[in-house]
C-alpha positions in Angstrom: 14.4 17.4 1.1 16.7 14.4 1.5 16.2 11.4 -0.8 18.3 8.3 -0.5 18.1 4.7 -1.3 17.3 2.5 1.7 20.2 1.6 3.9 19.3 -1.9 4.9 20.7 -1.6 8.4 18.9 1.6 9.2 15.8 0.4 7.5 15.5 -2.6 9.8 15.7 -0.5 12.9 12.4 -0.6 14.9 10.6 -2.6 12.2 8.6 -5.6 13.3 9.8 -7.8 10.4 7.8 -10.8 9.3 7.9 -12.8 6.1 4.9 -12.3 3.8 2.2 -14.9 4.2 3.3 -16.6 1.0 6.4 -17.9 2.7 4.9 -18.7 6.1 3.6 -22.2 7.0 -0.1 -22.0 7.9 -0.6 -23.4 11.4 -1.9 -26.9 12.0 -5.7 -27.0 11.7 -5.8 -23.7 9.7 -8.6 -23.6 7.2 -7.4 -23.9 3.6 -7.6 -20.8 1.4 -11.0 -20.5 -0.2 -11.5 -21.0 -3.9 -11.4 -18.2 -6.4 -15.2 -18.6 -6.9 -15.9 -18.4 -3.2 -13.8 -15.2 -2.8 -15.3 -13.6 -5.9 -18.8 -14.3 -4.5 -17.8 -12.9 -1.1 -16.6 -9.7 -2.8 -19.8 -9.3 -4.7 -21.8 -9.8 -1.5 -19.7 -7.3 0.4 -20.2 -4.7 -2.4 -23.9 -5.2 -2.2 -24.0 -5.0 1.6 -21.7 -1.9 2.0 -22.7 0.0 -1.1 -20.5 2.9 -2.3 -20.2 5.2 0.8 -20.2 3.0 3.9 -18.0 4.4 6.8 -14.4 3.3 6.6 -14.6 1.5 10.0 -17.6 -0.5 8.8 -15.6 -1.6 5.7 -12.7 -2.5 7.9 -15.0 -4.5 10.2 -16.4 -6.4 7.3 -12.8 -7.2 6.2 -11.9 -8.4 9.7 -15.0 -10.6 10.0 -14.4 -12.3 6.7 -10.6 -12.4 6.6 -9.4 -12.5 10.2 -6.2 -14.4 9.3 -5.8 -13.8 5.6 -6.0 -10.0 5.2 -3.0 -7.8 4.3 -3.0 -4.0 4.4 -0.8 -2.3 1.7 0.7 1.0 2.8 3.0 3.4 1.0 3.7 5.2 4.3 2.4 8.5 2.9 0.3 8.3 6.1 -0.7 5.6 8.6 -4.5 6.2 8.5 -5.4 2.9 6.8 -3.3 0.8 9.1 -4.8 2.7 12.1 -8.4 2.1 10.9 -7.9 -1.6 10.2 -5.9 -2.2 13.4 -8.8 -0.9 15.5 -10.8 -4.0 14.4 -8.0 -6.4 13.6 -5.0 -5.8 15.9 -1.7 -7.1 14.6 -2.7 -7.1 11.0 0.0 -7.5 8.4 1.0 -4.2 6.8 2.9 -4.7 3.5 5.5 -2.0 2.7 7.1 -2.2 -0.8 10.7 -1.5 0.1 11.9 -0.5 -3.3 15.3 0.8 -2.2 14.4 4.2 -3.7 12.3 5.7 -0.9 12.6 9.1 0.7 14.2 8.9 4.1 11.0 10.5 5.5 9.0 7.5 4.1 11.4 5.0 5.7 11.1 6.9 9.0 7.3 6.9 8.8 7.4 3.1 8.3 9.7 2.7 11.3 7.5 4.8 13.5 4.4 2.9 12.4 6.0 -0.4 13.3 7.2 1.0 16.7 3.9 2.7 17.8 1.0 0.8 16.2 -0.5 -2.6 16.8 0.4 -3.9 13.4 3.0 -6.1 11.9 5.0 -4.3 9.2 6.2 -6.7 6.5 9.0 -5.4 4.2 8.3 -6.7 0.7 11.5 -6.5 -1.3 12.4 -7.1 -5.0 14.3 -10.1 -6.1 17.2 -7.9 -7.4 19.1 -5.5 -5.2 19.7 -2.0 -6.7 23.2 -3.0 -7.7 22.0 -6.2 -9.4 19.3 -4.3 -11.2 21.8 -1.7 -12.4 24.1 -4.5 -13.6 21.4 -6.3 -15.5 19.4 -3.3 -16.9 21.9 -0.4 -16.7 22.1 2.4 -14.2 18.9 4.4 -13.3 16.4 2.2 -15.1 13.7 4.5 -13.6 15.0 7.4 -15.8 14.7 5.4 -19.0 11.9 2.9 -18.5 10.0 3.7 -15.3 7.3 1.1 -16.1 10.0 -1.6 -16.1 11.4 -0.3 -12.8 8.0 -0.3 -11.2 7.4 -3.8 -12.4 10.6 -5.1 -10.9 10.5 -3.2 -7.7 6.8 -2.9 -6.9 4.4 -5.0 -9.1 6.1 -8.3 -9.1 7.2 -8.2 -5.4 3.6 -7.3 -4.4 2.2 -10.2 -6.5 4.5 -12.7 -4.7 3.6 -11.3 -1.3 -0.2 -11.3 -1.9 -0.2 -15.0 -3.0 -0.7 -16.1 0.6 -3.6 -13.9 1.4 -7.3 -13.9 0.5 -7.8 -10.1 0.6 -5.9 -6.9 0.7 -6.8 -3.4 1.8 -5.5 -0.3 0.1 -5.6 3.4 0.8 -6.8 4.3 -2.7 -9.2 7.2 -2.7 -11.5 8.3 -5.6 -10.2 11.8 -5.6 -6.6 10.7 -5.9 -6.7 10.8 -9.7 -9.2 10.5 -12.6 -8.2 6.9 -13.0 -9.5 6.2 -9.5 -12.9 8.0 -9.7 -14.9 4.8 -9.7 -12.9 2.9 -7.0 -15.3 0.6 -5.1 -15.2 -0.1 -1.4 -15.2 -3.8 -2.0 -14.1 -5.3 -5.3 -12.5 -8.2 -7.1 -8.9 -8.0 -7.9 -8.7 -10.1 -11.1 -4.9 -9.7 -11.3 -4.2 -11.3 -8.0 -7.5 -13.3 -7.8 -8.2 -12.0 -4.3 -10.7 -9.5 -2.8 -9.6 -5.9 -2.9 -10.9 -3.6 -0.1 -10.7 0.2 -0.2 -12.0 1.5 3.1 -11.0 5.1 2.4 -12.3 5.3 -1.2 -15.0 7.9 -0.5 -12.7 10.1 1.7 -11.4 13.5 0.7 -7.9 14.7 1.7 -9.6 16.9 4.3 -11.3 13.8 5.9 -8.0 11.9 5.8 -6.0 14.6 7.6 -8.9 15.3 9.9 -8.9 11.7 11.0 -5.2 11.7 11.4 -5.4 14.8 13.6 -8.3 13.5 15.7 -6.5 10.2 16.4 -2.9 11.3 16.4 -2.1 9.2 13.4 1.3 9.5 11.8 1.6 11.6 8.6 4.6 11.5 6.3 6.1 15.1 6.7 6.5 15.3 2.9 2.7 15.7 2.6 3.2 19.1 4.2 6.1 20.0 2.0 4.4 20.0 -1.4 4.2 16.2 -2.0 0.5 15.3 -2.0 1.4 11.9 -3.7 4.6 10.2 -2.5 6.4 7.4 -4.4 10.0 6.6 -5.0 12.3 9.7 -4.5 13.7 9.8 -8.1 10.2 9.7 -9.6 8.4 12.1 -7.2 8.4 15.9 -7.5 6.7 18.7 -5.6 3.3 19.7 -7.0 2.0 23.3 -7.4 -1.1 24.2 -5.3 -4.2 23.3 -7.3 -2.5 20.9 -9.7 -3.4 17.2 -10.0 -2.0 15.6 -6.8 -0.3 12.9 -8.8 1.2 15.3 -11.4 4.5 15.1 -9.5 4.8 11.4 -10.2 6.9 10.3 -13.2 7.2 13.9 -14.5 8.1 13.9 -18.2 6.4 10.5 -18.9 2.8 9.6 -19.8 2.9 7.1 -16.9 0.4 7.9 -14.1 0.2 4.7 -12.1 3.0 2.4 -10.8 0.9 -0.6 -11.8 -0.2 -2.2 -8.5 -3.7 -0.8 -8.8 -4.3 -1.5 -12.5 
């Protein structure tokens, strides 16, 4: 299975680029972003209203009603189920893709196909340092020596900058993904970014996810069918044996189990 760093010219093909909300000027007459207290209260109200097991489309509808212009969807491009669900109720929604420069070519291809075929706006979120600049500053292959630092530079910090212009973000985190995600709520408060965090698929199993994809013809990263139930950057992702923890192929040889964006 091929794994390359992202070629910028190829990566831009077919992608509906737009700057993250943090760098866009809000239109004249736009309502100001709500306060932290207002957003936290809204998250608590949403959690009470939807409970623990509301249908994903109901969760997406709640998000669309409360954040019609200030919602971002984060997508790793392991599949396009979450963008599909949200775009049914909020066409044109921003879909943030963390373009680390280390993705599998299949992941980049899935991103390009999502941008070309779905009613969403794919937003490439890039690190401040190119791969060459990172290698020069920290030494080659930082991921092999300090994966936490590499994730911070190429995922965590870029996402934080991108989310600063939104009031809420939706993720595809599911409770069965890993033991650390067992108690993932449908609606919660993201204390790190001080915005609402929405997890419409939290209660879904992998069978429900693939069933939805098959029913609606939603794109699936081909790596999912090639022994990669959890897909991250190519250097830090390995195939998983049947029956093993789906995330056991991530950061093999390290105690690290999360990239940091959901902590």
